[in-house]
DRENDOTOR-764524 format. One record per atom (N, C-alpha, C): x negated, y negated, z negated; residue in one letter; residue number from 1; atom name. Coordinates in nm, 2 decimals, padded with zeros to 4 digits, always signed. Layout:
      xx      yy      zz  aa    i  at
       X       Y       Z   A  NUM  CA
...
% end
This chain:
      xx      yy      zz  aa    i  at
  +02.53  -00.89  +01.74   M    1   N
  +02.60  -00.73  +01.81   M    1  CA
  +02.70  -00.68  +01.75   M    1   C
  +02.77  -00.64  +01.80   T    2   N
  +02.91  -00.57  +01.69   T    2  CA
  +02.85  -00.40  +01.66   T    2   C
  +02.89  -00.33  +01.58   V    3   N
  +02.85  -00.20  +01.57   V    3  CA
  +02.96  -00.09  +01.65   V    3   C
  +02.93  -00.04  +01.72   K    4   N
  +02.97  +00.08  +01.83   K    4  CA
  +02.95  +00.22  +01.78   K    4   C
  +02.88  +00.25  +01.65   A    5   N
  +02.86  +00.37  +01.62   A    5  CA
  +02.80  +00.37  +01.49   A    5   C
  +02.82  +00.48  +01.45   Y    6   N
  +02.80  +00.53  +01.29   Y    6  CA
  +02.72  +00.66  +01.26   Y    6   C
  +02.56  +00.67  +01.19   L    7   N
  +02.53  +00.76  +01.20   L    7  CA
  +02.54  +00.79  +01.04   L    7   C
  +02.58  +00.90  +00.98   Q    8   N
  +02.64  +00.91  +00.89   Q    8  CA
  +02.55  +01.04  +00.81   Q    8   C
  +02.47  +01.04  +00.73   I    9   N
  +02.40  +01.14  +00.65   I    9  CA
  +02.48  +01.11  +00.51   I    9   C
  +02.45  +01.27  +00.48   T   10   N
  +02.59  +01.30  +00.39   T   10  CA
  +02.41  +01.39  +00.31   T   10   C
  +02.41  +01.41  +00.16   M   11   N
  +02.32  +01.45  +00.07   M   11  CA
  +02.39  +01.51  -00.04   M   11   C
  +02.32  +01.62  -00.09   T   12   N
  +02.34  +01.68  -00.24   T   12  CA
  +02.21  +01.63  -00.33   T   12   C
  +02.24  +01.53  -00.40   I   13   N
  +02.08  +01.54  -00.44   I   13  CA
  +02.11  +01.54  -00.57   I   13   C
  +02.07  +01.59  -00.67   P   14   N
  +02.12  +01.63  -00.85   P   14  CA
  +02.05  +01.45  -00.89   P   14   C
  +02.17  +01.47  -01.01   E   15   N
  +02.12  +01.31  -01.09   E   15  CA
  +01.94  +01.28  -01.11   E   15   C
  +01.85  +01.37  -01.09   E   16   N
  +01.72  +01.36  -01.17   E   16  CA
  +01.68  +01.34  -01.05   E   16   C
  +01.74  +01.34  -00.88   N   17   N
  +01.66  +01.34  -00.76   N   17  CA
  +01.69  +01.19  -00.74   N   17   C
  +01.78  +01.14  -00.77   R   18   N
  +01.86  +01.01  -00.69   R   18  CA
  +01.71  +00.86  -00.75   R   18   C
  +01.66  +00.86  -00.86   P   19   N
  +01.58  +00.73  -00.82   P   19  CA
  +01.47  +00.79  -00.71   P   19   C
  +01.42  +00.88  -00.70   A   20   N
  +01.32  +00.91  -00.56   A   20  CA
  +01.39  +00.94  -00.45   A   20   C
  +01.53  +00.93  -00.40   A   21   N
  +01.62  +00.90  -00.29   A   21  CA
  +01.63  +00.77  -00.31   A   21   C
  +01.70  +00.71  -00.33   V   22   N
  +01.69  +00.57  -00.37   V   22  CA
  +01.54  +00.51  -00.34   V   22   C
  +01.42  +00.54  -00.38   K   23   N
  +01.31  +00.49  -00.34   K   23  CA
  +01.27  +00.52  -00.20   K   23   C
  +01.32  +00.59  -00.14   V   24   N
  +01.30  +00.65  +00.04   V   24  CA
  +01.39  +00.54  +00.09   V   24   C
  +01.51  +00.54  +00.06   Y   25   N
  +01.62  +00.39  +00.10   Y   25  CA
  +01.54  +00.26  +00.14   Y   25   C
  +01.54  +00.21  +00.02   T   26   N
  +01.46  +00.15  -00.02   T   26  CA
  +01.33  +00.02  +00.07   T   26   C
  +01.20  +00.20  +00.03   D   27   N
  +01.12  +00.14  +00.12   D   27  CA
  +01.10  +00.13  +00.32   D   27   C
  +01.27  +00.22  +00.32   Y   28   N
  +01.23  +00.25  +00.50   Y   28  CA
  +01.34  +00.17  +00.56   Y   28   C
  +01.41  +00.11  +00.49   R   29   N
  +01.57  +00.03  +00.53   R   29  CA
  +01.53  -00.09  +00.60   R   29   C
  +01.42  -00.18  +00.59   Q   30   N
  +01.35  -00.28  +00.67   Q   30  CA
  +01.30  -00.26  +00.76   Q   30   C
  +01.22  -00.15  +00.78   P   31   N
  +01.14  -00.10  +00.88   P   31  CA
  +01.27  +00.00  +00.97   P   31   C
  +01.37  +00.04  +00.93   F   32   N
  +01.51  +00.08  +01.00   F   32  CA
  +01.53  -00.03  +01.11   F   32   C
  +01.58  -00.14  +01.05   L   33   N
  +01.64  -00.24  +01.10   L   33  CA
  +01.52  -00.31  +01.17   L   33   C
  +01.46  -00.33  +01.18   D   34   N
  +01.33  -00.39  +01.26   D   34  CA
  +01.30  -00.38  +01.33   D   34   C
  +01.31  -00.22  +01.35   T   35   N
  +01.21  -00.12  +01.45   T   35  CA
  +01.28  -00.01  +01.51   T   35   C
  +01.38  +00.00  +01.48   I   36   N
  +01.49  +00.12  +01.58   I   36  CA
  +01.58  +00.02  +01.66   I   36   C
  +01.51  +00.07  +01.77   E   37   N
  +01.63  +00.02  +01.88   E   37  CA
  +01.77  +00.05  +01.86   E   37   C
  +01.88  -00.08  +01.85   G   38   N
  +02.02  -00.07  +01.84   G   38  CA
  +02.05  -00.09  +01.73   G   38   C
  +01.95  -00.05  +01.61   A   39   N
  +01.97  -00.01  +01.43   A   39  CA
  +02.05  -00.16  +01.41   A   39   C
  +02.15  -00.15  +01.32   L   40   N
  +02.21  -00.29  +01.36   L   40  CA
  +02.24  -00.31  +01.16   L   40   C
  +02.26  -00.20  +01.10   T   41   N
  +02.31  -00.22  +00.91   T   41  CA
  +02.21  -00.07  +00.90   T   41   C
  +02.24  -00.03  +00.78   K   42   N
  +02.18  +00.04  +00.65   K   42  CA
  +02.27  +00.02  +00.56   K   42   C
  +02.35  +00.10  +00.48   D   43   N
  +02.37  +00.12  +00.35   D   43  CA
  +02.39  +00.27  +00.28   D   43   C
  +02.34  +00.23  +00.14   L   44   N
  +02.34  +00.38  +00.08   L   44  CA
  +02.50  +00.35  -00.03   L   44   C
  +02.55  +00.45  +00.02   L   45   N
  +02.68  +00.50  -00.09   L   45  CA
  +02.64  +00.59  -00.16   L   45   C
  +02.71  +00.60  -00.30   V   46   N
  +02.68  +00.67  -00.38   V   46  CA
  +02.79  +00.73  -00.43   V   46   C
  +02.82  +00.85  -00.46   R   47   N
  +02.92  +00.94  -00.57   R   47  CA
  +02.90  +01.03  -00.66   R   47   C
  +02.97  +01.08  -00.75   D   48   N
  +02.90  +01.17  -00.84   D   48  CA
  +02.90  +01.28  -00.70   D   48   C
  +02.95  +01.29  -00.65   E   49   N
  +02.92  +01.47  -00.58   E   49  CA
  +02.80  +01.46  -00.47   E   49   C
  +02.82  +01.31  -00.43   D   50   N
  +02.66  +01.33  -00.31   D   50  CA
  +02.64  +01.15  -00.27   D   50   C
  +02.54  +01.15  -00.26   V   51   N
  +02.49  +01.00  -00.16   V   51  CA
  +02.50  +01.05  -00.02   V   51   C
  +02.53  +00.94  +00.04   Q   52   N
  +02.52  +00.92  +00.12   Q   52  CA
  +02.46  +00.81  +00.23   Q   52   C
  +02.45  +00.79  +00.38   V   53   N
  +02.35  +00.67  +00.41   V   53  CA
  +02.42  +00.67  +00.52   V   53   C
  +02.49  +00.52  +00.52   L   54   N
  +02.55  +00.52  +00.67   L   54  CA
  +02.51  +00.39  +00.71   L   54   C
  +02.48  +00.44  +00.88   H   55   N
  +02.37  +00.36  +00.91   H   55  CA
  +02.46  +00.28  +01.07   H   55   C
  +02.42  +00.17  +01.11   G   56   N
  +02.54  +00.12  +01.17   G   56  CA
  +02.44  +00.08  +01.34   G   56   C
  +02.50  +00.15  +01.45   F   57   N
  +02.43  +00.09  +01.58   F   57  CA
  +02.49  +00.04  +01.68   F   57   C
  +02.46  +00.01  +01.74   D   58   N
  +02.51  -00.06  +01.86   D   58  CA
  +02.53  +00.03  +01.99   D   58   C
  +02.50  +00.15  +02.00   S   59   N
  +02.58  +00.29  +02.09   S   59  CA
  +02.55  +00.39  +02.02   S   59   C
  +02.60  +00.48  +02.06   V   60   N
  +02.64  +00.65  +02.00   V   60  CA
  +02.42  +00.69  +02.07   V   60   C
  +02.43  +00.64  +02.13   E   61   N
  +02.31  +00.67  +02.24   E   61  CA
  +02.18  +00.65  +02.18   E   61   C
  +02.14  +00.50  +02.08   H   62   N
  +02.08  +00.49  +02.01   H   62  CA
  +02.10  +00.55  +01.86   H   62   C
  +02.22  +00.59  +01.81   A   63   N
  +02.23  +00.63  +01.70   A   63  CA
  +02.16  +00.81  +01.69   A   63   C
  +02.16  +00.85  +01.81   K   64   N
  +02.14  +00.98  +01.86   K   64  CA
  +01.95  +01.01  +01.87   K   64   C
  +01.87  +00.87  +01.92   A   65   N
  +01.77  +00.84  +01.99   A   65  CA
  +01.72  +00.84  +01.83   A   65   C
  +01.76  +00.77  +01.74   Y   66   N
  +01.72  +00.75  +01.58   Y   66  CA
  +01.65  +00.88  +01.50   Y   66   C
  +01.76  +00.96  +01.51   L   67   N
  +01.73  +01.07  +01.45   L   67  CA
  +01.56  +01.18  +01.51   L   67   C
  +01.56  +01.13  +01.64   E   68   N
  +01.46  +01.20  +01.70   E   68  CA
  +01.30  +01.12  +01.71   E   68   C
  +01.34  +01.00  +01.65   S   69   N
  +01.22  +00.91  +01.63   S   69  CA
  +01.11  +00.95  +01.48   S   69   C
  +01.00  +00.86  +01.52   D   70   N
  +00.89  +00.91  +01.42   D   70  CA
  +00.90  +00.90  +01.29   D   70   C
  +01.02  +00.73  +01.31   L   71   N
  +01.08  +00.72  +01.15   L   71  CA
  +01.15  +00.80  +01.06   L   71   C
  +01.27  +00.85  +01.17   F   72   N
  +01.34  +00.92  +01.08   F   72  CA
  +01.23  +01.11  +01.07   F   72   C
  +01.22  +01.12  +01.14   K   73   N
  +01.12  +01.26  +01.14   K   73  CA
  +00.99  +01.25  +01.04   K   73   C
  +00.89  +01.17  +01.04   N   74   N
  +00.82  +01.17  +00.96   N   74  CA
  +00.81  +01.16  +00.82   N   74   C
  +00.90  +01.00  +00.81   D   75   N
  +00.90  +00.94  +00.71   D   75  CA
  +01.02  +00.98  +00.61   D   75   C
  +01.15  +00.94  +00.66   V   76   N
  +01.27  +00.93  +00.61   V   76  CA
  +01.27  +01.05  +00.56   V   76   C
  +01.30  +01.17  +00.66   A   77   N
  +01.35  +01.33  +00.66   A   77  CA
  +01.24  +01.37  +00.55   A   77   C
  +01.11  +01.38  +00.56   T   78   N
  +01.01  +01.43  +00.49   T   78  CA
  +01.03  +01.34  +00.34   T   78   C
  +01.05  +01.22  +00.34   G   79   N
  +01.05  +01.16  +00.22   G   79  CA
  +01.20  +01.25  +00.07   G   79   C
  +01.30  +01.23  +00.17   L   80   N
  +01.40  +01.26  +00.14   L   80  CA
  +01.43  +01.43  +00.11   L   80   C
  +01.36  +01.52  +00.18   A   81   N
  +01.37  +01.68  +00.17   A   81  CA
  +01.32  +01.69  +00.03   A   81   C
  +01.30  +01.71  -00.05   P   82   N
  +01.25  +01.74  -00.16   P   82  CA
  +01.40  +01.70  -00.27   P   82   C
  +01.43  +01.64  -00.27   T   83   N
  +01.52  +01.52  -00.33   T   83  CA
  +01.67  +01.62  -00.32   T   83   C
  +01.68  +01.68  -00.18   W   84   N
  +01.80  +01.77  -00.13   W   84  CA
  +01.82  +01.91  -00.25   W   84   C
  +01.96  +01.95  -00.25   S   85   N
  +01.99  +02.09  -00.32   S   85  CA
  +02.07  +02.13  -00.21   S   85   C
  +02.03  +02.07  -00.08   A   86   N
  +02.12  +02.18  +00.03   A   86  CA
  +02.12  +02.07  +00.14   A   86   C
  +02.10  +02.18  +00.24   D   87   N
  +02.08  +02.07  +00.37   D   87  CA
  +02.19  +01.95  +00.43   D   87   C
  +02.17  +01.88  +00.42   P   88   N
  +02.25  +01.76  +00.43   P   88  CA
  +02.33  +01.76  +00.57   P   88   C
  +02.45  +01.69  +00.58   S   89   N
  +02.54  +01.69  +00.68   S   89  CA
  +02.47  +01.57  +00.75   S   89   C
  +02.47  +01.55  +00.92   I   90   N
  +02.49  +01.50  +00.98   I   90  CA
  +02.55  +01.46  +01.07   I   90   C
  +02.64  +01.35  +01.08   V   91   N
  +02.74  +01.33  +01.17   V   91  CA
  +02.75  +01.19  +01.27   V   91   C
  +02.78  +01.16  +01.34   I   92   N
  +02.78  +01.05  +01.49   I   92  CA
  +02.92  +01.01  +01.47   I   92   C
  +02.94  +00.88  +01.46   Y   93   N
  +03.09  +00.85  +01.48   Y   93  CA
  +03.08  +00.71  +01.63   Y   93   C
  +03.14  +00.73  +01.73   A   94   N
  +03.17  +00.61  +01.79   A   94  CA
  +03.27  +00.52  +01.76   A   94   C
  +03.28  +00.39  +01.75   V   95   N
  +03.39  +00.29  +01.70   V   95  CA
  +03.49  +00.31  +01.79   V   95   C
  +03.62  +00.31  +01.77   A   96   N
  +03.69  +00.31  +01.88   A   96  CA
  +03.73  +00.15  +01.90   A   96   C
% end
């Protein structure tokens, strides 16, 4: 399948909290790809200013649905929240 939508979550995570954030990413990457409808890719992007997780989906609707899933709300967001120094930015893009 082809990626038709991206879910971009950008987080401000201090350097000392990044190992914990990377653990959450690695723990839930494969369950995301295996169980979330329409999920195609998931990449961790790191720079000095922030950390970003870029999710690829087969549709905008599936990207939106992931944000309401138990995996996101109960596992990923709950695991990441203690690492944030500010609320994350969440954006969904349709591929033109």
